[in-house]
N, C-alpha and C positions, 0 to 999 in steps of 0.2 A: 797195725793189723796186719802184717805183711805174712802171717802163716794163719792156716785156719785156726780158730778156737772151737772145738767140741765141748760139749758136756758130757756126762755119763749118761744123762737122760733129763727130759725137759723139766724145768722148775715149774711148780705147778700151785705149790701152796702160796699164799702172799702172807708176808708179815706185815705187822704193823709199820716198820720202817720202810718196805716197800711202798706202801700206799702214801706214807708222808712224802718220801721222796718224790713220789709220781707228781705229788700235789704242789710240791717245792718248784720243780722243774717246770710244770703247767703254768704258775703263777709267774714264774720267772721270763719264760717265752712268752706268755700272754702280754706281758708288758713290751717286749721284744718285738712282736709281730705289731701292735699298736703303734709302736714307733715306726717300724717299717713303712705302714701302710702311709705316713706322713712323707717318708723320705723318697720312697719309689715313683712318686706319681711322675716327675720331671724326666728321669732318664727312661722310664716306660713311654711315655709320649713320644719321647725323642725318635726311639728307634720305631715304633709303630707307625708314626709318619711316612717312614719308607717303606716297612712291611709290615702290616697288623700283627702278625703271629709271633713277631719278634719280642712282644711284650713278655711273652712266656719266661725268657731270660732272667726276667726279674721277679719273678712269682716262686721260684723254687726255696728262698729263706723260710716261708711259711711251713714248710715240713719238715722242718730239721726238729721241732721238738718230739714227734713221734718216733723219729730214728735214735735220738740220744735217749728217750725212755727205754726203749727196746736194748738198747747197747747196755745201757746200766743196770735196768731190773732183770732182764731175760725171763720173764713171765708172760704168758699168753694175755693179752689184754694191754699190755704196758704202752703199746704204740696208740692204742685207740684212746684209752685214759689222758695221756700226757698231753696227745695232739687235741682231744675234744675239750680239755680243761683251758688249754692255752688260747682256743677259739673262742670259750665262753668269756675269758677275761679280757680278751682283747676286744669283744663286743660288748661288755660291761662297761669299759673305760670309754669305749665310744669309736667305731669304724664307719666309713662311709656305707658299708655293707650291711651294717646292721646284724639283726639275728640270722641273716641267712648264712654267715660266718660259721654258723654252728654246725649247718649243713655240709661247708666245707672241711671243718675239722674232723668230722666222723668219717666223710668219704676218705680223706686223706690219711688218717689213722689206721682206716680198713685196709687200704691199699697197703701200707708199709706193713701191717700185720701179716697179711697174707704173704709176702715175700719171705717173712720168717718161717709161717706156717707151713710153708711148701717144703721147708728144711726140717719138720718137728720141731722147731723151737731148740734145738741141739746143736746148731751151727752159727756162729757169728763172726763170718768173714767178709770179703766181700762180694761172694755170689748173693746169699739173701740181703745185702746191703744194695746191691744194684739192682735186684729184682724189686725188692720192696718200695725202694725209691723211686723206680719208673713206674710201678703200678699205682702207688701216691699220688704221683704227678697225672698219670693218665685218668684215673677215676675223677679227679679235680678237674682235668680238661672236658671230658665228657659233660660234667655236670654244667660247666660253663659254657660249653655249645647250646645248651638250650636256655640258659640263665642270660647269658651276657653276649654272646657272638652268635645271635640268632640269624643274622643277616649274612653270616659268612658263607662263603660256598664250600664245599667237601674238601677240597685242596687246602684251603686256609685251615681248616679244622683239624684235620690230619696232621698237617704241620705244626700247629700247635700243641697237639697232643704229644708228638716225638720231641719238641722242643722242650716242653715241659717236663716230660717224663724223664729225659735224658738229662736236663739241668739238675734235676732231683736226684737222679742216681749216683751223678757224678759230683756237683758241687756240695749237695746236701750232706751226701755222704762223707764227702772229704772234712766239711764243717762239723759234722756230729763226732767222726771220729776223733778229731782234734780236740774238741772240747772233752771229749770223753777222757781220752787220756791225760789232758790237761788237770781234770778233775781228780782223777786218779793218781797221778803224779803228785798232787798236792795232799793228799792223805784225805780227800774227801768222801770217797768211795770205799773206805775200809771194808763195810758191810758188804760190798757187792762184788760178784766176779771181777771185774775191771781193777778195782783196789788189790783184790788178792794176787790178780797177775803183775800189777806194778811192783807188788812185793817180791812176788818171785822173781820178777827180771833183775831187780835190785840186790838180790841176795847171790846173784850168779857172779 
């Protein structure tokens, strides 16, 4: 994604294949989210002992589903759909946060969605990726202020917001772009814009 990818206009009509692909991505990421919930505890606790807001650096993987969903489907609602479904699946498997995971999934998806909406759902480059990633992390951070970090001072809360938003924008976007390119180059996204772009690059 070294160049700005623009569409002639926003894609608004959902096809059956769009819904099915979003569902597949949501389920796959839901399982991955559940697994990350088991793995992240030790490193998060280690850095939090030194400076509590640093735990944000291990929370960004939970927002990748929405970014990938938007990069693949490129339709309004794709980020919310994919991220929320991933949260539902991880909650059904069993997480320590229970059904509150659904609130996080909704807010995270909305933040990512807003980043692309600001560009009219017509641009898929680093600008909306960075904005959407940061907003998704920021929305989640504010939710956690009032759910988990109620005893923190304002300085800790703001630091956590910028660390989470920034890590999602950078690391989450990099991982999402990498996964999307991998799927496109493997021929799994032939019915979607990333797959079409991969074929055009190969034909040059």
